[in-house]
C-alpha positions, 0 to 999 in steps of 0.5 A, a space after each residue: 479461500 485458500 491458495 493451493 499449489 497443485 499438479 494435475 493430469 490433462 486429457 492428453 496425458 500431460 502433467 500440469 502444475 499451477 497455483 489456484 485459490 479454492 475453498 478446500 482441496 475437494 473444491 479445487 479437485 472439482 474445479 479442475 475436473 471442470 477444466 478437464 484436469 484430474 488432480 494428482 496432488 495439492 498442498 496449501 502454499 506456505 503450509 497453513 498460512 497459504 492466504 497470508 503468504 500468497 503469491 501476491 506478496 511474493 510476486 513483485 510489483 515489477 514482475 506484474 508490470 513486466 507481465 502486463 507490458 508483455 501482454 500488451 505488446 503481444 496482443 497489439 502485435 496480433 499474437 494470441 493470448 495463449 502464446 503470449 502466456 506461454 512465452 512469458 511462463 518460459 522466462 518467469 520464475 517461482 510462484 508467478 511462473 506457476 500462476 501464469 502456467 495455471 492461467 495458460 492451462 485454463 485458457 487452453 482448455 477454453 476458459 475466458 481470459 478474464 475468468 482465468 485471471 479472476 481465479 488468482 485474486 491475490 495476484 491481480 487486484 480488483 482494478 486489474 480484473 475489472 479492466 481485463 474483464 471489460 477488455 474481454 467483453 468489448 474485444 479490446 484486450 490490447 487496449 485494456 492491457 495498455 491502460 493497465 501498463 500506464 496505471 501500474 507505472 503511475 502507481 510505481 512513480 507515486 510510490 517512488 516519490 513517496 519513498 524518496 521523500 521519506 529517506 532523509 527524514 528517516 535518516 535524521 530520526 535514526 541518527 538523532 535517536 541513536 545519538 540520544 541513546 548513546 548519551 543515555 546508555 554509555 555517556 551518562 552512566 560514566 558521569 553518574 559515578 563521577 558526580 556521585 563523589 561530588 560534594 555539592 548539590 547537582 542541578 535538577 536537570 542533571 539529577 533527572 537525566 541521570 535517573 533516566 539513564 539509570 532507568 534505560 540501562 536497567 529496563 531497556 528490554 522492557 521498553 523494547 517489549 512495550 514498543 513491540 507490543 504497541 506496534 503489534 497492537 497498532 498493526 492488529 487495530 489497522 486490520 479492522 475497518 474501524 481502526 483504518 477509519 480512525 487512522 485515516 481520519 487523524 491523518 487527514 486532520 493533521 496540518 499539512 500532511 492531511 492535504 497530501 493524504 487527501 489529494 493522494 486518495 482523490 488522485 487514485 479515485 479519479 485515475 482509476 474511475 476514469 480508466 474503468 468508466 472508459 473501459 465500459 463498466 457501469 457506474 454502480 459497479 465502478 463505485 463499488 470498486 472504488 471503495 477498495 481502491 482509494 486506500 483511505 477508509 474516510 474517502 471510501 465511506 463517502 464513496 459508499 454513501 454516493 453509491 447508495 444515493 445514485 442507486 436510489 435514482 439521484 444524479 451523480 452531481 447531487 450525490 457528490 455535492 454533499 461529500 465534503 471530502 471532494 473539493 469544489 473543483 472535482 465536484 464541478 468536473 463530475 457535474 460537467 462530465 455527467 451532463 456531457 456524457 464524458 465523465 471519464 474525460 472529466 475525471 482524467 482531467 482531475 487526475 492530471 491536475 492532482 498529479 501535478 499538485 501531489 509532488 508539491 504537497 509531498 515536498 512541502 509536507 516532508 520539509 515541515 516534517 524534517 524541520 519538526 524532527 530536527 527541532 524536537 530531537 535536537 532539543 532532546 540531545 541538547 538537554 542531555 548534553 547540557 545536563 552533563 555540562 552544568 555540573 562540570 562547569 559548577 565543579 570548574 567554578 568551585 576550583 577557582 
């Protein structure tokens, strides 16, 4: 699938523009004809890189949240969806405005709102589409958008907490690495020339530090290339299912940090699963969606196994009992929710509990991380400084 920006002629003689995904330009033309539109021209967004640089990346998370809040407010007030879409298109800008315009054109021509949203999967994720579709079928679109607002705000809050916790360790890493490189690339070479004229044997630590400084001074570009190549290789590896699995497995087995990573995935699972089940989506379809929502390949793999067992007739309680990634408390809540027929409420309780735990675990993980960074990088700087001071003290001692 590729994303196209198009212009078309309506049956009323008006020119409409928008963004839509299709297999190719011919498929897009056919799709528009079914809507009563004659395509005038089209082009892939961002040239041949349409899918990679789609409007999903260009439409900010804040813009999506604002749009969802706008729709929720309008629908609760009884304003028709077409009018709400038209009002938001007037104030939106760029690619997102084109997407909203395309949805408005679809809805105006008789397409259901959930089908119109589904034509833009790079903008609206699977959870978003599932809740809109459930709201459309049940006739409670206003409630669906209201739930989506709370879900997007929860995502933003979680992202904000993680970003704030990362700021101080990042400053520490950059500062201490910068100081170490300053010593190695500028200070050590000056002392190397001075020590070369000394008529005594230099300490082993100093000799090795000088050799490292000389190496970095001559081959810094090679180290840069190797670092860039390693980063690119890791990036490509994470595009594969196996690469993501091993990354998440290692993170989950890392002391302290693993607890946070695990709880984060479980919080996403319980939060989204609760929302989707409350909207009326069936259990198997909900479990299918969860595999792409939890953001953790290890947890997603166990959800896939749970889904297979439930599909064969096992109870949800039995399927969860063998999934060791889910703690006993969550297994108990799932069991109670299944028995009482209120699985969505039980998962919502699990989400509330995890949301209280995550900030504490996040703070604990990054406090330990900061201490480790300070200790390791501090030792590096101390060793570099000491290797320079030792010969100076040796020279000073020989003068007395």
